[in-house]
All heavy atoms as TSV, in Angstrom:
chain	resi	resn	atom	element	x	y	z
A	1	MET	N	N	-0.745	11.404	-47.470
A	1	MET	CA	C	0.293	11.249	-46.488
A	1	MET	C	C	0.496	12.635	-45.772
A	1	MET	O	O	0.848	12.598	-44.562
A	1	MET	CB	C	1.554	10.908	-47.195
A	1	MET	CG	C	2.609	10.485	-46.221
A	1	MET	SD	S	2.226	9.011	-45.288
A	1	MET	CE	C	3.693	8.305	-44.889
A	2	ILE	N	N	0.315	13.644	-46.421
A	2	ILE	CA	C	0.416	15.006	-45.757
A	2	ILE	C	C	-0.637	15.150	-44.727
A	2	ILE	O	O	-0.392	15.735	-43.641
A	2	ILE	CB	C	0.266	16.125	-46.828
A	2	ILE	CG1	C	1.563	16.025	-47.723
A	2	ILE	CG2	C	0.180	17.450	-46.217
A	2	ILE	CD1	C	1.570	16.940	-48.902
A	3	PHE	N	N	-1.846	14.591	-44.937
A	3	PHE	CA	C	-2.901	14.679	-43.919
A	3	PHE	C	C	-2.528	14.020	-42.690
A	3	PHE	O	O	-2.921	14.409	-41.595
A	3	PHE	CB	C	-4.243	14.092	-44.465
A	3	PHE	CG	C	-4.912	14.994	-45.497
A	3	PHE	CD1	C	-5.228	14.445	-46.770
A	3	PHE	CD2	C	-5.260	16.260	-45.167
A	3	PHE	CE1	C	-5.911	15.321	-47.664
A	3	PHE	CE2	C	-5.911	17.108	-46.096
A	3	PHE	CZ	C	-6.260	16.624	-47.387
A	4	ALA	N	N	-1.782	13.007	-42.778
A	4	ALA	CA	C	-1.320	12.206	-41.588
A	4	ALA	C	C	-0.469	13.002	-40.722
A	4	ALA	O	O	-0.382	12.746	-39.498
A	4	ALA	CB	C	-0.679	10.949	-42.004
A	5	ILE	N	N	0.164	14.051	-41.136
A	5	ILE	CA	C	1.078	14.884	-40.396
A	5	ILE	C	C	0.399	16.166	-39.996
A	5	ILE	O	O	0.403	16.679	-38.915
A	5	ILE	CB	C	2.369	15.133	-41.137
A	5	ILE	CG1	C	3.071	13.786	-41.343
A	5	ILE	CG2	C	3.284	16.100	-40.407
A	5	ILE	CD1	C	4.312	13.927	-42.250
A	6	VAL	N	N	-0.305	16.823	-41.027
A	6	VAL	CA	C	-0.852	18.082	-40.777
A	6	VAL	C	C	-2.129	18.125	-39.836
A	6	VAL	O	O	-2.170	19.034	-38.925
A	6	VAL	CB	C	-1.244	18.737	-42.160
A	6	VAL	CG1	C	-2.058	20.029	-42.008
A	6	VAL	CG2	C	-0.035	19.000	-42.998
A	7	ILE	N	N	-2.992	17.208	-39.918
A	7	ILE	CA	C	-4.138	17.125	-39.125
A	7	ILE	C	C	-3.747	16.955	-37.660
A	7	ILE	O	O	-4.259	17.729	-36.769
A	7	ILE	CB	C	-5.110	16.008	-39.575
A	7	ILE	CG1	C	-5.730	16.438	-40.876
A	7	ILE	CG2	C	-6.206	15.810	-38.560
A	7	ILE	CD1	C	-6.561	15.403	-41.605
A	8	PRO	N	N	-2.890	16.068	-37.206
A	8	PRO	CA	C	-2.590	16.006	-35.785
A	8	PRO	C	C	-1.927	17.302	-35.279
A	8	PRO	O	O	-2.167	17.654	-34.125
A	8	PRO	CB	C	-1.684	14.758	-35.707
A	8	PRO	CG	C	-2.021	13.944	-36.825
A	8	PRO	CD	C	-2.388	14.864	-37.959
A	9	ILE	N	N	-1.085	17.913	-36.021
A	9	ILE	CA	C	-0.403	19.076	-35.614
A	9	ILE	C	C	-1.382	20.236	-35.503
A	9	ILE	O	O	-1.448	20.964	-34.520
A	9	ILE	CB	C	0.725	19.533	-36.618
A	9	ILE	CG1	C	1.900	18.425	-36.543
A	9	ILE	CG2	C	1.157	20.942	-36.343
A	9	ILE	CD1	C	2.939	18.720	-37.573
A	10	ALA	N	N	-2.344	20.350	-36.442
A	10	ALA	CA	C	-3.354	21.345	-36.390
A	10	ALA	C	C	-4.344	21.136	-35.142
A	10	ALA	O	O	-4.657	22.117	-34.456
A	10	ALA	CB	C	-4.264	21.422	-37.622
A	11	LEU	N	N	-4.722	19.944	-34.858
A	11	LEU	CA	C	-5.429	19.596	-33.664
A	11	LEU	C	C	-4.694	19.833	-32.447
A	11	LEU	O	O	-5.279	20.283	-31.432
A	11	LEU	CB	C	-5.979	18.139	-33.776
A	11	LEU	CG	C	-7.151	17.886	-34.790
A	11	LEU	CD1	C	-7.469	16.428	-34.802
A	11	LEU	CD2	C	-8.356	18.685	-34.418
A	12	PHE	N	N	-3.397	19.579	-32.430
A	12	PHE	CA	C	-2.652	19.847	-31.276
A	12	PHE	C	C	-2.539	21.372	-30.989
A	12	PHE	O	O	-2.755	21.782	-29.798
A	12	PHE	CB	C	-1.188	19.304	-31.449
A	12	PHE	CG	C	-0.363	19.523	-30.266
A	12	PHE	CD1	C	-0.440	18.647	-29.182
A	12	PHE	CD2	C	0.607	20.546	-30.180
A	12	PHE	CE1	C	0.443	18.799	-28.010
A	12	PHE	CE2	C	1.477	20.722	-29.056
A	12	PHE	CZ	C	1.337	19.888	-28.002
A	13	VAL	N	N	-2.389	22.192	-31.990
A	13	VAL	CA	C	-2.429	23.615	-31.760
A	13	VAL	C	C	-3.800	24.080	-31.193
A	13	VAL	O	O	-3.805	25.069	-30.400
A	13	VAL	CB	C	-2.078	24.342	-33.155
A	13	VAL	CG1	C	-2.268	25.868	-33.018
A	13	VAL	CG2	C	-0.603	24.020	-33.565
A	14	LEU	N	N	-4.896	23.466	-31.660
A	14	LEU	CA	C	-6.203	23.868	-31.110
A	14	LEU	C	C	-6.385	23.347	-29.695
A	14	LEU	O	O	-7.071	23.842	-28.860
A	14	LEU	CB	C	-7.273	23.260	-32.024
A	14	LEU	CG	C	-7.330	23.879	-33.440
A	14	LEU	CD1	C	-8.382	23.258	-34.308
A	14	LEU	CD2	C	-7.811	25.417	-33.287
A	15	THR	N	N	-5.836	22.148	-29.329
A	15	THR	CA	C	-5.968	21.498	-28.080
A	15	THR	C	C	-5.217	22.233	-26.989
A	15	THR	O	O	-5.757	22.336	-25.809
A	15	THR	CB	C	-5.596	20.089	-28.137
A	15	THR	OG1	O	-6.359	19.431	-29.100
A	15	THR	CG2	C	-5.970	19.353	-26.854
A	16	MET	N	N	-4.143	22.815	-27.228
A	16	MET	CA	C	-3.292	23.582	-26.261
A	16	MET	C	C	-4.098	24.604	-25.529
A	16	MET	O	O	-4.086	24.626	-24.306
A	16	MET	CB	C	-2.034	24.091	-26.960
A	16	MET	CG	C	-0.985	23.056	-27.336
A	16	MET	SD	S	-0.168	22.366	-25.969
A	16	MET	CE	C	0.794	23.774	-25.518
A	17	PRO	N	N	-4.709	25.506	-26.253
A	17	PRO	CA	C	-5.447	26.534	-25.529
A	17	PRO	C	C	-6.662	25.969	-24.722
A	17	PRO	O	O	-6.983	26.469	-23.699
A	17	PRO	CB	C	-5.909	27.636	-26.562
A	17	PRO	CG	C	-5.362	27.148	-27.819
A	17	PRO	CD	C	-4.670	25.793	-27.702
A	18	ILE	N	N	-7.303	25.043	-25.220
A	18	ILE	CA	C	-8.517	24.376	-24.583
A	18	ILE	C	C	-7.886	23.765	-23.284
A	18	ILE	O	O	-8.517	24.015	-22.196
A	18	ILE	CB	C	-9.125	23.245	-25.445
A	18	ILE	CG1	C	-9.792	24.041	-26.693
A	18	ILE	CG2	C	-10.124	22.536	-24.709
A	18	ILE	CD1	C	-10.284	23.040	-27.703
A	19	ALA	N	N	-6.795	23.024	-23.295
A	19	ALA	CA	C	-6.385	22.428	-22.089
A	19	ALA	C	C	-5.723	23.427	-21.135
A	19	ALA	O	O	-5.849	23.281	-19.916
A	19	ALA	CB	C	-5.300	21.329	-22.462
A	20	GLY	N	N	-5.179	24.420	-21.614
A	20	GLY	CA	C	-4.475	25.439	-20.797
A	20	GLY	C	C	-5.401	26.474	-20.110
A	20	GLY	O	O	-5.409	26.664	-18.885
A	21	ASN	N	N	-6.254	27.143	-20.975
A	21	ASN	CA	C	-7.102	28.120	-20.496
A	21	ASN	C	C	-8.465	27.648	-19.923
A	21	ASN	O	O	-8.823	28.069	-18.752
A	21	ASN	CB	C	-7.424	29.141	-21.502
A	21	ASN	CG	C	-6.207	30.038	-21.898
A	21	ASN	OD1	O	-5.378	30.252	-21.132
A	21	ASN	ND2	N	-6.221	30.477	-23.153
A	22	LEU	N	N	-9.129	26.790	-20.655
A	22	LEU	CA	C	-10.434	26.468	-20.237
A	22	LEU	C	C	-10.414	25.456	-19.037
A	22	LEU	O	O	-11.360	25.537	-18.203
A	22	LEU	CB	C	-11.209	25.940	-21.366
A	22	LEU	CG	C	-11.437	26.868	-22.472
A	22	LEU	CD1	C	-12.204	26.166	-23.651
A	22	LEU	CD2	C	-12.185	28.043	-22.075
A	23	VAL	N	N	-9.429	24.609	-19.036
A	23	VAL	CA	C	-9.458	23.556	-18.031
A	23	VAL	C	C	-8.547	23.819	-16.873
A	23	VAL	O	O	-8.910	23.969	-15.704
A	23	VAL	CB	C	-9.088	22.146	-18.672
A	23	VAL	CG1	C	-9.067	21.041	-17.610
A	23	VAL	CG2	C	-10.057	21.791	-19.740
A	24	ALA	N	N	-7.263	23.965	-17.181
A	24	ALA	CA	C	-6.240	24.092	-16.104
A	24	ALA	C	C	-6.274	25.523	-15.620
A	24	ALA	O	O	-5.892	25.761	-14.453
A	24	ALA	CB	C	-4.900	23.656	-16.445
A	25	GLY	N	N	-6.642	26.527	-16.458
A	25	GLY	CA	C	-6.614	27.863	-15.993
A	25	GLY	C	C	-7.539	28.287	-14.942
A	25	GLY	O	O	-7.281	29.230	-14.166
A	26	TRP	N	N	-8.561	27.550	-14.745
A	26	TRP	CA	C	-9.491	27.857	-13.678
A	26	TRP	C	C	-8.885	27.818	-12.307
A	26	TRP	O	O	-9.046	28.596	-11.483
A	26	TRP	CB	C	-10.666	26.926	-13.683
A	26	TRP	CG	C	-11.586	27.155	-14.891
A	26	TRP	CD1	C	-11.659	28.288	-15.703
A	26	TRP	CD2	C	-12.413	26.151	-15.412
A	26	TRP	NE1	N	-12.554	28.004	-16.652
A	26	TRP	CE2	C	-13.063	26.752	-16.533
A	26	TRP	CE3	C	-12.768	24.835	-15.134
A	26	TRP	CZ2	C	-13.966	26.112	-17.395
A	26	TRP	CZ3	C	-13.709	24.207	-15.954
A	26	TRP	CH2	C	-14.274	24.802	-17.022
A	27	TYR	N	N	-8.129	26.779	-12.061
A	27	TYR	CA	C	-7.544	26.474	-10.665
A	27	TYR	C	C	-6.115	26.517	-10.638
A	27	TYR	O	O	-5.488	26.894	-9.619
A	27	TYR	CB	C	-8.036	25.128	-10.224
A	27	TYR	CG	C	-9.570	24.888	-10.192
A	27	TYR	CD1	C	-10.174	24.124	-11.036
A	27	TYR	CD2	C	-10.337	25.704	-9.238
A	27	TYR	CE1	C	-11.540	23.916	-10.987
A	27	TYR	CE2	C	-11.686	25.524	-9.339
A	27	TYR	CZ	C	-12.269	24.678	-10.167
A	27	TYR	OH	O	-13.600	24.499	-10.188
A	28	TYR	N	N	-5.434	26.189	-11.677
A	28	TYR	CA	C	-3.911	25.847	-11.656
A	28	TYR	C	C	-3.108	26.760	-12.415
A	28	TYR	O	O	-1.895	26.648	-12.634
A	28	TYR	CB	C	-3.621	24.407	-11.991
A	28	TYR	CG	C	-4.397	23.434	-11.178
A	28	TYR	CD1	C	-5.536	22.805	-11.567
A	28	TYR	CD2	C	-3.926	23.154	-9.907
A	28	TYR	CE1	C	-6.208	21.880	-10.774
A	28	TYR	CE2	C	-4.633	22.210	-9.001
A	28	TYR	CZ	C	-5.735	21.627	-9.520
A	28	TYR	OH	O	-6.372	20.757	-8.775
A	29	GLY	N	N	-3.673	27.790	-13.092
A	29	GLY	CA	C	-2.935	28.651	-13.992
A	29	GLY	C	C	-2.802	27.971	-15.310
A	29	GLY	O	O	-3.201	26.909	-15.590
A	30	TYR	N	N	-2.126	28.690	-16.253
A	30	TYR	CA	C	-1.968	28.199	-17.608
A	30	TYR	C	C	-0.930	27.020	-17.613
A	30	TYR	O	O	0.287	27.319	-17.528
A	30	TYR	CB	C	-1.595	29.236	-18.630
A	30	TYR	CG	C	-1.545	28.771	-19.996
A	30	TYR	CD1	C	-2.708	28.659	-20.749
A	30	TYR	CD2	C	-0.335	28.432	-20.589
A	30	TYR	CE1	C	-2.613	28.210	-22.055
A	30	TYR	CE2	C	-0.301	27.894	-21.882
A	30	TYR	CZ	C	-1.420	27.800	-22.620
A	30	TYR	OH	O	-1.407	27.367	-23.916
A	31	ASN	N	N	-1.306	25.785	-17.640
A	31	ASN	CA	C	-0.345	24.688	-17.801
A	31	ASN	C	C	-1.166	23.615	-18.415
A	31	ASN	O	O	-1.800	22.769	-17.737
A	31	ASN	CB	C	0.110	24.167	-16.370
A	31	ASN	CG	C	1.155	23.138	-16.600
A	31	ASN	OD1	O	1.490	22.756	-17.654
A	31	ASN	ND2	N	1.575	22.526	-15.434
A	32	PRO	N	N	-1.074	23.575	-19.843
A	32	PRO	CA	C	-1.958	22.547	-20.543
A	32	PRO	C	C	-1.440	21.022	-20.278
A	32	PRO	O	O	-2.132	20.116	-20.575
A	32	PRO	CB	C	-1.791	22.863	-21.974
A	32	PRO	CG	C	-0.611	23.768	-22.063
A	32	PRO	CD	C	-0.424	24.413	-20.775
A	33	PHE	N	N	-0.195	20.936	-19.748
A	33	PHE	CA	C	0.284	19.650	-19.532
A	33	PHE	C	C	0.231	19.144	-18.067
A	33	PHE	O	O	0.903	18.295	-17.658
A	33	PHE	CB	C	1.741	19.526	-20.012
A	33	PHE	CG	C	1.918	19.701	-21.472
A	33	PHE	CD1	C	2.419	20.893	-21.986
A	33	PHE	CD2	C	1.337	18.813	-22.378
A	33	PHE	CE1	C	2.536	21.115	-23.316
A	33	PHE	CE2	C	1.395	19.035	-23.675
A	33	PHE	CZ	C	2.031	20.148	-24.239
A	34	ASN	N	N	-0.681	19.785	-17.203
A	34	ASN	CA	C	-1.028	19.313	-15.942
A	34	ASN	C	C	-2.038	18.183	-16.018
A	34	ASN	O	O	-3.170	18.401	-15.994
A	34	ASN	CB	C	-1.630	20.525	-15.102
A	34	ASN	CG	C	-1.752	20.076	-13.687
A	34	ASN	OD1	O	-1.491	18.954	-13.277
A	34	ASN	ND2	N	-2.262	21.071	-12.821
A	35	PHE	N	N	-1.490	16.947	-16.210
A	35	PHE	CA	C	-2.371	15.846	-16.591
A	35	PHE	C	C	-3.350	15.459	-15.509
A	35	PHE	O	O	-4.186	14.740	-15.773
A	35	PHE	CB	C	-1.534	14.706	-17.029
A	35	PHE	CG	C	-0.747	14.920	-18.306
A	35	PHE	CD1	C	0.660	14.961	-18.282
A	35	PHE	CD2	C	-1.424	15.185	-19.429
A	35	PHE	CE1	C	1.394	15.246	-19.461
A	35	PHE	CE2	C	-0.644	15.501	-20.634
A	35	PHE	CZ	C	0.672	15.556	-20.699
A	36	ASN	N	N	-3.109	15.924	-14.265
A	36	ASN	CA	C	-4.062	15.617	-13.278
A	36	ASN	C	C	-5.399	16.262	-13.492
A	36	ASN	O	O	-6.408	15.794	-13.007
A	36	ASN	CB	C	-3.555	16.036	-11.842
A	36	ASN	CG	C	-2.361	15.269	-11.387
A	36	ASN	OD1	O	-2.266	14.081	-11.727
A	36	ASN	ND2	N	-1.504	15.877	-10.610
A	37	VAL	N	N	-5.414	17.396	-14.221
A	37	VAL	CA	C	-6.531	18.142	-14.529
A	37	VAL	C	C	-6.975	17.996	-15.945
A	37	VAL	O	O	-8.140	17.861	-16.254
A	37	VAL	CB	C	-6.318	19.652	-14.148
A	37	VAL	CG1	C	-7.512	20.440	-14.512
A	37	VAL	CG2	C	-5.854	19.839	-12.762
A	38	THR	N	N	-5.982	17.964	-16.903
A	38	THR	CA	C	-6.312	18.034	-18.296
A	38	THR	C	C	-6.303	16.669	-19.006
A	38	THR	O	O	-6.277	16.545	-20.235
A	38	THR	CB	C	-5.385	18.968	-19.043
A	38	THR	OG1	O	-4.021	18.437	-18.927
A	38	THR	CG2	C	-5.498	20.349	-18.402
A	39	TRP	N	N	-6.277	15.492	-18.243
A	39	TRP	CA	C	-6.157	14.277	-18.814
A	39	TRP	C	C	-7.255	13.911	-19.876
A	39	TRP	O	O	-7.061	13.350	-20.823
A	39	TRP	CB	C	-6.063	13.089	-17.775
A	39	TRP	CG	C	-7.372	13.030	-16.966
A	39	TRP	CD1	C	-7.664	13.702	-15.851
A	39	TRP	CD2	C	-8.480	12.248	-17.298
A	39	TRP	NE1	N	-8.933	13.409	-15.370
A	39	TRP	CE2	C	-9.423	12.463	-16.231
A	39	TRP	CE3	C	-8.837	11.350	-18.325
A	39	TRP	CZ2	C	-10.737	11.883	-16.267
A	39	TRP	CZ3	C	-10.036	10.746	-18.283
A	39	TRP	CH2	C	-11.009	10.991	-17.304
A	40	TRP	N	N	-8.484	14.405	-19.510
A	40	TRP	CA	C	-9.585	14.073	-20.429
A	40	TRP	C	C	-9.508	14.826	-21.774
A	40	TRP	O	O	-9.945	14.305	-22.728
A	40	TRP	CB	C	-10.919	14.314	-19.747
A	40	TRP	CG	C	-11.069	15.708	-19.322
A	40	TRP	CD1	C	-10.751	16.354	-18.262
A	40	TRP	CD2	C	-11.786	16.738	-20.098
A	40	TRP	NE1	N	-11.106	17.645	-18.190
A	40	TRP	CE2	C	-11.803	17.975	-19.435
A	40	TRP	CE3	C	-12.426	16.739	-21.428
A	40	TRP	CZ2	C	-12.325	19.088	-19.855
A	40	TRP	CZ3	C	-12.985	17.885	-21.833
A	40	TRP	CH2	C	-12.942	19.058	-21.054
A	41	VAL	N	N	-8.926	16.009	-21.758
A	41	VAL	CA	C	-8.765	16.727	-23.028
A	41	VAL	C	C	-7.869	16.056	-23.939
A	41	VAL	O	O	-7.982	15.857	-25.127
A	41	VAL	CB	C	-8.320	18.159	-22.772
A	41	VAL	CG1	C	-8.030	18.906	-24.025
A	41	VAL	CG2	C	-9.302	18.929	-21.843
A	42	TRP	N	N	-6.685	15.600	-23.340
A	42	TRP	CA	C	-5.631	14.848	-24.153
A	42	TRP	C	C	-6.151	13.439	-24.597
A	42	TRP	O	O	-5.765	13.027	-25.620
A	42	TRP	CB	C	-4.369	14.790	-23.363
A	42	TRP	CG	C	-3.770	16.135	-23.129
A	42	TRP	CD1	C	-3.735	16.858	-21.961
A	42	TRP	CD2	C	-3.318	17.068	-24.196
A	42	TRP	NE1	N	-3.161	18.089	-22.200
A	42	TRP	CE2	C	-2.984	18.267	-23.581
A	42	TRP	CE3	C	-3.139	16.994	-25.585
A	42	TRP	CZ2	C	-2.454	19.334	-24.175
A	42	TRP	CZ3	C	-2.754	18.055	-26.263
A	42	TRP	CH2	C	-2.278	19.250	-25.608
A	43	LEU	N	N	-6.990	12.852	-23.761
A	43	LEU	CA	C	-7.489	11.528	-24.136
A	43	LEU	C	C	-8.502	11.793	-25.291
A	43	LEU	O	O	-8.380	10.946	-26.243
A	43	LEU	CB	C	-8.284	10.884	-23.001
A	43	LEU	CG	C	-8.881	9.532	-23.259
A	43	LEU	CD1	C	-7.788	8.476	-23.600
A	43	LEU	CD2	C	-9.732	9.121	-22.024
A	44	LEU	N	N	-9.284	12.749	-25.314
A	44	LEU	CA	C	-10.143	13.087	-26.363
A	44	LEU	C	C	-9.304	13.425	-27.660
A	44	LEU	O	O	-9.733	12.956	-28.788
A	44	LEU	CB	C	-11.028	14.273	-25.965
A	44	LEU	CG	C	-12.150	14.688	-27.078
A	44	LEU	CD1	C	-13.065	13.555	-27.212
A	44	LEU	CD2	C	-12.839	15.886	-26.474
A	45	TYR	N	N	-8.242	14.150	-27.480
A	45	TYR	CA	C	-7.362	14.481	-28.618
A	45	TYR	C	C	-6.797	13.210	-29.246
A	45	TYR	O	O	-6.769	13.075	-30.487
A	45	TYR	CB	C	-6.241	15.337	-28.131
A	45	TYR	CG	C	-5.043	15.517	-29.119
A	45	TYR	CD1	C	-5.202	16.305	-30.206
A	45	TYR	CD2	C	-3.846	14.797	-28.929
A	45	TYR	CE1	C	-4.151	16.375	-31.147
A	45	TYR	CE2	C	-2.807	14.915	-29.843
A	45	TYR	CZ	C	-2.934	15.721	-30.890
A	45	TYR	OH	O	-1.913	15.778	-31.810
A	46	VAL	N	N	-6.355	12.273	-28.457
A	46	VAL	CA	C	-5.752	11.038	-28.968
A	46	VAL	C	C	-6.824	10.229	-29.589
A	46	VAL	O	O	-6.584	9.634	-30.738
A	46	VAL	CB	C	-5.099	10.182	-27.842
A	46	VAL	CG1	C	-4.746	8.783	-28.271
A	46	VAL	CG2	C	-3.860	10.858	-27.365
A	47	CYS	N	N	-8.027	10.177	-29.161
A	47	CYS	CA	C	-9.200	9.384	-29.809
A	47	CYS	C	C	-9.483	9.991	-31.152
A	47	CYS	O	O	-9.646	9.332	-32.150
A	47	CYS	CB	C	-10.348	9.404	-28.827
A	47	CYS	SG	S	-10.168	8.377	-27.476
A	48	ILE	N	N	-9.551	11.341	-31.205
A	48	ILE	CA	C	-9.864	12.043	-32.498
A	48	ILE	C	C	-8.835	11.841	-33.517
A	48	ILE	O	O	-9.052	11.432	-34.653
A	48	ILE	CB	C	-10.201	13.465	-32.213
A	48	ILE	CG1	C	-11.456	13.716	-31.380
A	48	ILE	CG2	C	-10.232	14.320	-33.521
A	48	ILE	CD1	C	-11.727	15.102	-30.958
A	49	VAL	N	N	-7.592	11.913	-33.053
A	49	VAL	CA	C	-6.468	11.787	-34.070
A	49	VAL	C	C	-6.409	10.357	-34.505
A	49	VAL	O	O	-6.129	10.077	-35.692
A	49	VAL	CB	C	-5.098	12.206	-33.455
A	49	VAL	CG1	C	-3.992	11.785	-34.252
A	49	VAL	CG2	C	-5.106	13.788	-33.254
A	50	GLY	N	N	-6.564	9.348	-33.545
A	50	GLY	CA	C	-6.580	7.958	-33.929
A	50	GLY	C	C	-7.643	7.645	-34.912
A	50	GLY	O	O	-7.480	6.911	-35.910
A	51	PHE	N	N	-8.913	8.163	-34.704
A	51	PHE	CA	C	-9.936	7.905	-35.600
A	51	PHE	C	C	-9.703	8.514	-37.062
A	51	PHE	O	O	-9.935	7.842	-38.078
A	51	PHE	CB	C	-11.312	8.549	-35.113
A	51	PHE	CG	C	-12.471	8.356	-35.974
A	51	PHE	CD1	C	-13.081	7.087	-36.153
A	51	PHE	CD2	C	-12.960	9.386	-36.772
A	51	PHE	CE1	C	-14.113	6.988	-36.961
A	51	PHE	CE2	C	-14.066	9.276	-37.538
A	51	PHE	CZ	C	-14.606	8.076	-37.743
A	52	ILE	N	N	-9.119	9.706	-37.048
A	52	ILE	CA	C	-8.835	10.314	-38.297
A	52	ILE	C	C	-7.744	9.568	-39.068
A	52	ILE	O	O	-7.836	9.330	-40.309
A	52	ILE	CB	C	-8.443	11.834	-38.123
A	52	ILE	CG1	C	-9.675	12.638	-37.659
A	52	ILE	CG2	C	-7.846	12.440	-39.352
A	52	ILE	CD1	C	-9.370	14.014	-37.237
A	53	GLU	N	N	-6.753	9.104	-38.367
A	53	GLU	CA	C	-5.635	8.370	-38.952
A	53	GLU	C	C	-6.178	7.054	-39.499
A	53	GLU	O	O	-5.753	6.547	-40.587
A	53	GLU	CB	C	-4.518	8.154	-38.027
A	53	GLU	CG	C	-3.817	9.406	-37.549
A	53	GLU	CD	C	-2.983	9.967	-38.640
A	53	GLU	OE1	O	-2.433	9.317	-39.484
A	53	GLU	OE2	O	-2.846	11.266	-38.681
A	54	TYR	N	N	-7.033	6.511	-38.759
A	54	TYR	CA	C	-7.684	5.226	-39.140
A	54	TYR	C	C	-8.436	5.380	-40.460
A	54	TYR	O	O	-8.333	4.643	-41.397
A	54	TYR	CB	C	-8.660	4.615	-38.149
A	54	TYR	CG	C	-9.317	3.464	-38.492
A	54	TYR	CD1	C	-8.739	2.244	-38.580
A	54	TYR	CD2	C	-10.720	3.479	-38.878
A	54	TYR	CE1	C	-9.397	1.063	-39.014
A	54	TYR	CE2	C	-11.415	2.410	-39.280
A	54	TYR	CZ	C	-10.820	1.168	-39.358
A	54	TYR	OH	O	-11.490	0.088	-39.758
A	55	LYS	N	N	-9.203	6.451	-40.548
A	55	LYS	CA	C	-9.950	6.739	-41.722
A	55	LYS	C	C	-9.096	7.127	-42.914
A	55	LYS	O	O	-9.381	6.731	-44.080
A	55	LYS	CB	C	-10.977	7.926	-41.545
A	55	LYS	CG	C	-12.182	7.412	-40.727
A	55	LYS	CD	C	-12.920	6.383	-41.434
A	55	LYS	CE	C	-14.235	6.101	-40.813
A	55	LYS	NZ	N	-14.987	5.088	-41.530
A	56	VAL	N	N	-7.992	7.795	-42.666
A	56	VAL	CA	C	-7.034	8.212	-43.803
A	56	VAL	C	C	-6.360	7.016	-44.355
A	56	VAL	O	O	-6.239	6.746	-45.558
A	56	VAL	CB	C	-5.982	9.154	-43.293
A	56	VAL	CG1	C	-4.858	9.305	-44.300
A	56	VAL	CG2	C	-6.613	10.554	-42.997
A	57	PHE	N	N	-6.023	5.971	-43.495
A	57	PHE	CA	C	-5.225	4.788	-43.942
A	57	PHE	C	C	-5.993	3.534	-44.130
A	57	PHE	O	O	-5.440	2.467	-44.283
A	57	PHE	CB	C	-4.065	4.626	-43.026
A	57	PHE	CG	C	-2.999	5.675	-43.118
A	57	PHE	CD1	C	-2.810	6.534	-42.013
A	57	PHE	CD2	C	-2.213	5.843	-44.174
A	57	PHE	CE1	C	-1.842	7.521	-42.141
A	57	PHE	CE2	C	-1.329	6.744	-44.355
A	57	PHE	CZ	C	-1.100	7.581	-43.329
A	58	GLU	N	N	-7.347	3.594	-43.948
A	58	GLU	CA	C	-8.083	2.382	-44.083
A	58	GLU	C	C	-8.068	1.909	-45.544
A	58	GLU	O	O	-7.885	2.678	-46.557
A	58	GLU	CB	C	-9.570	2.558	-43.665
A	58	GLU	CG	C	-10.429	3.348	-44.611
A	58	GLU	CD	C	-11.874	3.542	-44.148
A	58	GLU	OE1	O	-12.282	2.778	-43.250
A	58	GLU	OE2	O	-12.552	4.404	-44.652
A	59	ASP	N	N	-8.196	0.574	-45.729
A	59	ASP	CA	C	-8.174	-0.045	-47.054
A	59	ASP	C	C	-9.493	0.289	-47.718
A	59	ASP	O	O	-10.611	-0.137	-47.164
A	59	ASP	CB	C	-7.979	-1.516	-46.898
A	59	ASP	CG	C	-6.540	-1.834	-46.445
A	59	ASP	OD1	O	-5.608	-1.040	-46.768
A	59	ASP	OD2	O	-6.392	-2.925	-45.884
A	60	LYS	N	N	-9.463	0.859	-48.855
A	60	LYS	CA	C	-10.677	1.146	-49.588
A	60	LYS	C	C	-10.796	0.152	-50.761
A	60	LYS	O	O	-9.728	-0.167	-51.457
A	60	LYS	CB	C	-10.666	2.618	-50.158
A	60	LYS	CG	C	-10.616	3.580	-48.955
A	60	LYS	CD	C	-10.617	5.005	-49.484
A	60	LYS	CE	C	-10.672	5.989	-48.338
A	60	LYS	NZ	N	-9.383	6.495	-47.969
A	61	PRO	N	N	-11.931	-0.364	-51.062
A	61	PRO	CA	C	-12.116	-1.228	-52.154
A	61	PRO	C	C	-11.795	-0.530	-53.497
A	61	PRO	O	O	-12.254	0.655	-53.651
A	61	PRO	CB	C	-13.524	-1.736	-52.113
A	61	PRO	CG	C	-14.225	-0.751	-51.239
A	61	PRO	CD	C	-13.230	-0.131	-50.315
A	62	LYS	N	N	-11.129	-1.222	-54.362
A	62	LYS	CA	C	-10.789	-0.668	-55.638
A	62	LYS	C	C	-11.924	-0.881	-56.616
A	62	LYS	O	O	-12.498	-1.908	-56.744
A	62	LYS	CB	C	-9.506	-1.231	-56.205
A	62	LYS	CG	C	-8.356	-0.855	-55.378
A	62	LYS	CD	C	-7.051	-1.514	-55.918
A	62	LYS	CE	C	-5.890	-1.179	-54.986
A	62	LYS	NZ	N	-4.641	-1.831	-55.459
A	63	ALA	N	N	-12.227	0.200	-57.368
A	63	ALA	CA	C	-13.320	0.114	-58.433
A	63	ALA	C	C	-12.705	-0.518	-59.656
A	63	ALA	O	O	-11.625	-0.105	-60.086
A	63	ALA	CB	C	-13.900	1.463	-58.690
A	64	ASN	N	N	-13.463	-1.424	-60.266
A	64	ASN	CA	C	-12.909	-2.054	-61.426
A	64	ASN	C	C	-13.713	-1.548	-62.649
A	64	ASN	O	O	-14.766	-1.338	-62.753
A	64	ASN	CB	C	-13.088	-3.575	-61.378
A	64	ASN	CG	C	-11.987	-4.153	-60.426
A	64	ASN	OD1	O	-10.916	-3.578	-60.200
A	64	ASN	ND2	N	-12.282	-5.231	-59.772
């Protein structure tokens, strides 16, 4: 359950500089929430977090 909270927060902290400096910083200054430019970074973030959450909470067969 802790992974369900810690992993998205850690990825969010890593995604902020990527969206701010590398993408939006080239033309628009540091604004990681300028979704006209950084939409693909945040879409990738949501896909990665969704996949990780799916893997954390998937039903695993019980060994007998």
